[in-house]
N, C-alpha and C positions, 0 to 999 in steps of 0.2 A: 322854204320858198314856194313849195308846191301848194300848200294850203292858202298862202297869200294870193298866189296867181289864180287859184280857183275862185276865191271870194271876189277878187277884182273882176274876173270874167262874169261872175254872177251879177255884180253891180251893173256891168255894161249891158248884159241881157235884160236885166230887170228894167233899167232905164229905157231901153229900146221898146219894151213891152208896156211902158207907161206906169210901172210900179213906182210908188212914192216912198215906201218904207219897207225895210227888211227887218224881220224879227227872228231871233234864235234863242236857244237855251244851251247852257254850258254848265257842266258840273262845277260846283263851287271849289272843289279840290283839284282843279285843272289849271294851274298857274300859267302854263304855256298857252293854252287856249284863251284864257282871259286876257293875257298880255297881247296876243295877236288881235283879238277882236277890239280891244280898247285902242290899239295902235291904228286900227282901220276906222275909228270914229264911232264904234258902238258904245252905247251908254246903258247902264243898268236901270231897268224899269220895274223889276219885281223879283220875287223868289217863289219857288215851289219847294216847300219844306219836305225833306226826305224823299225827293223824287227819284233819285238814282239809288237802286238797291244793290249793295255790294254783297257778294257771296260770303266773304269772311271779314265782316266789319260793319260799322254803322251805316245807316242810310245817309246819303249825301244830298244836300240841297242843290237845286238847279237855279242858276241865275238867269232871268229873262233879260235879254239885251235887245236893243233895236237901234236902227240908224236910218236917217232920212236919205232918200235918193233924190238928188237934184234932177229936175227935168232936163232933158236934152236941150242944149243951147241951140237957138235958132240962128241960121246963117245971117 
């Protein structure tokens, strides 16, 4: 619940600052992170092959995700 709360706070702050889109990268082998980001409306936009280097294992791709931030509604 903490990660979700932090991201929702990020959305609120971004919206207040006039930001229209949030982008991030997540390791392709991080199912919990991927599930969280997808549940918050992020969509896959690309991949960085072998971006994450593992000490004892193969390099892991990073998925690039993004999500639009709706402008603050006017009263």
